[in-house]
Each structure stands twice: as structure tokens, then as C-alpha cells.
C-alpha positions, 0 to 999 in steps of 0.5 A, spaced: 842 193 786 843 194 793 839 200 795 835 198 801 835 197 808 831 192 812 829 193 819 828 188 824 824 189 831 823 183 835 819 182 841 817 177 846 811 175 842 812 179 835 817 180 830 816 187 826 819 188 820 820 193 814 824 194 808 825 202 806 829 205 800 835 207 802 834 215 800 832 221 805 825 220 805 825 212 806 820 210 802 817 203 804 817 197 800 814 192 805 813 192 812 809 188 817 809 183 823 809 176 825 804 177 831 802 172 837 808 168 837 806 164 843 799 162 840 795 163 834 801 166 830 799 171 824 803 174 819 801 181 816 804 185 811 803 191 807 807 193 801 808 199 796 803 199 790 803 193 786 802 188 791 796 186 795 796 186 803 797 179 806 794 177 813 794 170 814 794 165 820 801 161 821 797 155 825 794 154 832 801 152 835 806 157 838 812 158 834 819 161 836 823 167 833 827 163 828 820 160 825 818 167 825 824 170 822 824 164 816 817 167 815 819 174 814 825 171 809 821 167 805 816 173 804 822 178 802 825 172 797 818 172 794 818 179 793 825 179 790 828 184 796 833 180 799 839 182 793 837 189 794 839 189 802 845 192 804 844 194 811 840 191 816 838 195 822 836 191 829 832 194 834 836 192 840 833 194 847 839 194 851 846 198 849 849 199 856 853 205 857 858 203 851 853 204 845 850 210 844 849 211 837 848 206 831 853 201 831 856 195 827 855 189 830 861 185 829 864 179 834 866 184 840 860 188 840 856 182 840 859 179 846 859 185 850 851 186 848 850 178 851 853 181 857 847 185 858 842 179 857 840 179 865 838 187 865 833 185 859 832 178 859 825 178 855 828 182 849 836 182 849 837 174 847 831 175 842 834 181 839 841 178 838 838 171 836 835 175 830 842 179 828 845 172 828 839 169 823 840 176 819 847 175 818 846 168 816 841 170 811 844 176 808 852 175 809 853 181 804 849 186 808 852 190 814 848 188 821 847 195 825 844 195 832 840 201 834 839 201 842 833 203 846 837 206 851 841 211 847 836 216 847 837 217 854 844 217 855 845 225 855 840 225 861 843 229 867 847 225 871 842 226 877 837 222 873 841 216 872 845 215 879 841 211 885 843 212 892 848 206 892 855 206 893 859 209 888 863 203 886 856 200 884 855 206 880 861 205 876 860 198 875 854 200 871 848 199 876 845 206 874 838 208 870 839 207 863 832 208 860 828 204 855 823 205 849 828 210 846 827 209 839 820 210 840 821 217 844 826 219 838 821 218 833 816 222 837 822 228 838 823 228 831 815 229 829 815 235 835 821 238 831 817 238 825 811 241 828 814 246 833 821 247 830 828 247 834 824 248 841 820 241 839 814 243 843 818 245 849 817 241 856 813 235 853 811 228 857 811 223 852 807 217 854 809 210 850 803 206 853 803 199 850 805 192 853 811 195 855 810 202 858 814 208 860 814 216 860 819 220 858 820 228 860 823 231 854 826 238 854 827 241 847 826 234 844 832 231 849 831 226 854 831 229 861 828 224 865 824 217 864 820 212 868 824 206 866 831 205 869 836 199 870 831 194 867 825 194 863 821 192 870 821 199 872 816 205 872 809 204 870 804 198 871 805 194 864 801 188 861 805 183 865 811 187 868 810 189 875 813 196 874 816 200 880 817 195 886 819 196 893 826 192 893 824 190 900 818 186 896 824 182 892 828 181 899 822 178 902 820 173 896 828 171 896 829 170 903 823 169 907 819 165 901 825 162 898 823 163 891 828 161 886 831 166 882 828 164 876 821 163 878 822 171 881 824 173 874 818 169 871 813 172 876 816 180 875 816 179 868 811 175 866 806 174 871 805 181 874 802 188 872 795 188 869 795 180 868 797 179 875 792 184 878 786 182 874 787 175 874 784 175 867 789 178 862 795 183 860 791 185 854 788 192 855 782 191 850 780 185 854 780 188 860 776 194 858 771 189 855 770 186 862 765 187 867 770 183 872 771 188 878 779 186 878 779 188 871 777 195 873 782 195 879 787 193 874 785 199 869 785 204 875 792 202 878 795 203 871 792 210 870 793 212 877 801 210 876 801 214 870 798 220 873 803 220 879 809 219 874 806 225 870 807 229 876 814 227 878 816 228 870 813 235 870 817 237 877 823 235 873 821 239 867 819 245 871 812 245 868 809 242 862 807 245 855 805 238 852 803 231 853 803 226 847 800 219 847 803 214 843 804 206 842 798 201 842 794 203 848 796 210 847 794 211 840 788 206 840 784 207 847 781 213 848 778 212 854 785 211 857 787 217 854 781 221 857 782 218 864 789 220 864 788 227 862 783 227 868 788 225 873 793 230 870 788 236 870 791 239 875 797 241 871 792 244 866 790 238 861 783 238 858 781 233 853 776 234 848 772 228 848 770 228 841 777 230 838 779 224 843 774 219 840 776 220 833 784 220 835 785 227 832 793 229 832 791 234 837 785 232 842 786 237 847 780 243 848 782 250 845 783 253 852 787 247 855 793 249 859 797 243 856 796 241 848 795 234 848 797 230 842 796 223 839 802 221 835 803 214 832 810 211 834 814 208 828 821 204 831 822 201 824 823 208 821 827 211 827 832 205 826 832 206 818 833 214 819 839 212 824 842 207 819 842 213 814 845 217 818 851 212 820 858 215 819 861 213 813 867 210 817 861 205 820 859 203 813 867 202 811 868 197 817 868 189 814 862 185 814 862 179 819 859 172 819 860 169 826 857 162 827 858 164 835 853 169 834 847 164 835 850 162 842 845 165 848 
């Protein structure tokens, strides 16, 4: 019986997974993650009724994504789920201009997606490696990509283009936006709560190790802080966020920094980690007495407050502010400080509601409703797979050894 959907969501330090029944409500059969791949990896999994929760270490040394995938595959086999899976949905960070909906990952598509690796060097290669691993494990299943950039593809043209020569824009150097699966999930929750208006003019703060903001108008992306790459916008765990291009030119031309070292600097050694000199983990910084940790947090909040003002201008006002993702859902002190920074827009947070992480954490007389809504990228991918057209499902399955190249 093939009646299940497997969703795989790979990142630089984790592999999230979920198995859903292929029905409208997407009941969960199994979900979990392999976390901390670079150090003390750990498997956590929670299943439907009848199976115990799993939470165990996978050794003290680092593991790569292939070993993380093998751990997930073993778990699926032990639960007799592999034979039930007829579709595998993959979160893929960059879809470029060509992929704006759930797409069958055939050979041509994979080759095109590999060309985008320089635009998302931390994620894209890992995403495509997982596709190849899943195709080997489940040759009977369709491999379908769902793209973080797709949600932002309908933004106004002025929100996409840079002040560059037109031939560069036409060659694809433009703002794509990211975290789209998360924003799509939040938009669906806002539709459930508020109907067709989806809450009106909304700014969603996806605050995790990667962080961005998105301005929604009736549930549609209008503007977002990430642009051409996942480096742009807010200060993040280890990524720099928006940076004067002159800094990059200086590092390349005057300091003679090799390009590969520049990539490592901007993606892996900057952000909260770089400013604090201590950690890119917000929990560690909040618990630290070091002045540099406090400065890193202050910069994180300052940049978010400033960008909220920019997105409110793009919307022409603000009706609601939504917090989501790891920091957004679990750090009340950060939510409170961001709320204070946006107080001029009418944001007023209730301290007790915020401490409890209620769905609505704003004061009754706040001019802007403030909500905490958990994100669920895996369910967002599952929903896209259910909505995929019959023509997509009718196309032939593939098994490409070359899909492992990167």
C-alpha cells in the first residue's frame, strides 16, 4: 500500500523529516530530526500513537548528511514505512526564476538546480545530495522539490530588481527571497484565523539560525529582507546579513582575501558568532554575562527593528506582527525587545502573555496584534505535494546516478 508522503528538510547542521498519510489533513505517522551533525549528533523522533518517542545520541564525533540520512532510513524501515511511501518532498532552498511551484526532480531539473549552488552554498548542495540519497532508497517514489524562493516570486518587480545594468538583471541577478515555505505555512494559518484578508498588512519574523522578515499583504509576499542570497538582511547566527558591497571589495582587493575564505567568513564566522566571539546560539548569548554577547543581541534586535520599519513602509502600515522559528517561538526576551523597538508603529506586548508564548501576546489596546505561530516547513511541503497537479504525478520516475555529483 503506497499512501504516505516522506518530507526531507536538510540544513547545514540538521536533517528534519516527517512522514504523513497522504490525505487532506496530513496525519503524522512519524516526524523528527537528526540535529547537531557537526558535534554530538542526536536523533529525536516522535510518532503517532503506538510507538515510543526516541531521543538518543549518535556518538561524540561529527557525521555528514549521508550518515544522518542512513539513520532516518533505518528508522523508517524499522517502522515498516518505506513500502508505503510513493512521494518524497524535498525542501530546496533555491529555485531561481524557473521553479515557482512543486516540481518533479528529473535529471534536467537537477542539473539546473546545481547551477544555483553558488547562490546558496551552505544549503543547495546538501538539499540535492539528499534528493540523490532518497532516490536510491526509494526508487518507487516520485522525488518532488518545493522551493523556499517560490513564495516570493509574485512580488512586485521593483521589490526584485537591483540598481544594476539591465543585462545583469536579465541574467538573473535579482532578489529572490528565502524562508518561503515557512512564510507560506504562516500565511495559511493567518487565512484560517482571519479569512481571505489573512490578517491584512502583516510582517512575519522568521527568527532562527537563519533569520529574515517578510511583509505580507492578504497572505502574499510583498517584500522580504533576504535577496539574491541567504546572506542578505538581518544579522544571523553565523551569517553577516546586509553588508556594504564596498566591504567585500575591500576584503578581496586590499586584504587579498581568497574567495573561498571570504565565503567562509561571511557564511560561517560572522553574525552573532562573529560579533560576540562566543557563540552563534541565541540561548548561549542570553545566558552569558559577556559584554560582547550583550552587544551581539542588541545588534540583532536593532537590525530587526530597523527592517520592520522598512517593511511597514512597503506595506503602507502594519496590522499584525508574527514571530516564528526557533528564536521567534522560544525567546520571550527577544520578542519583548523587538516589540519595544517597533512601539512607534503601535506594537505593545503583554509581558505575561509573552512569557507564556500565547498565540496572541499583545496588549488588548495594542495598535498592532502580535502573534506567536509555530512554523512547520515539513507540513508546508506535504501540502504542496497534495496540491501537485496530476500531470506532475504522471511523469516518469527517475533514478540518476549522476544526481550524486556536486
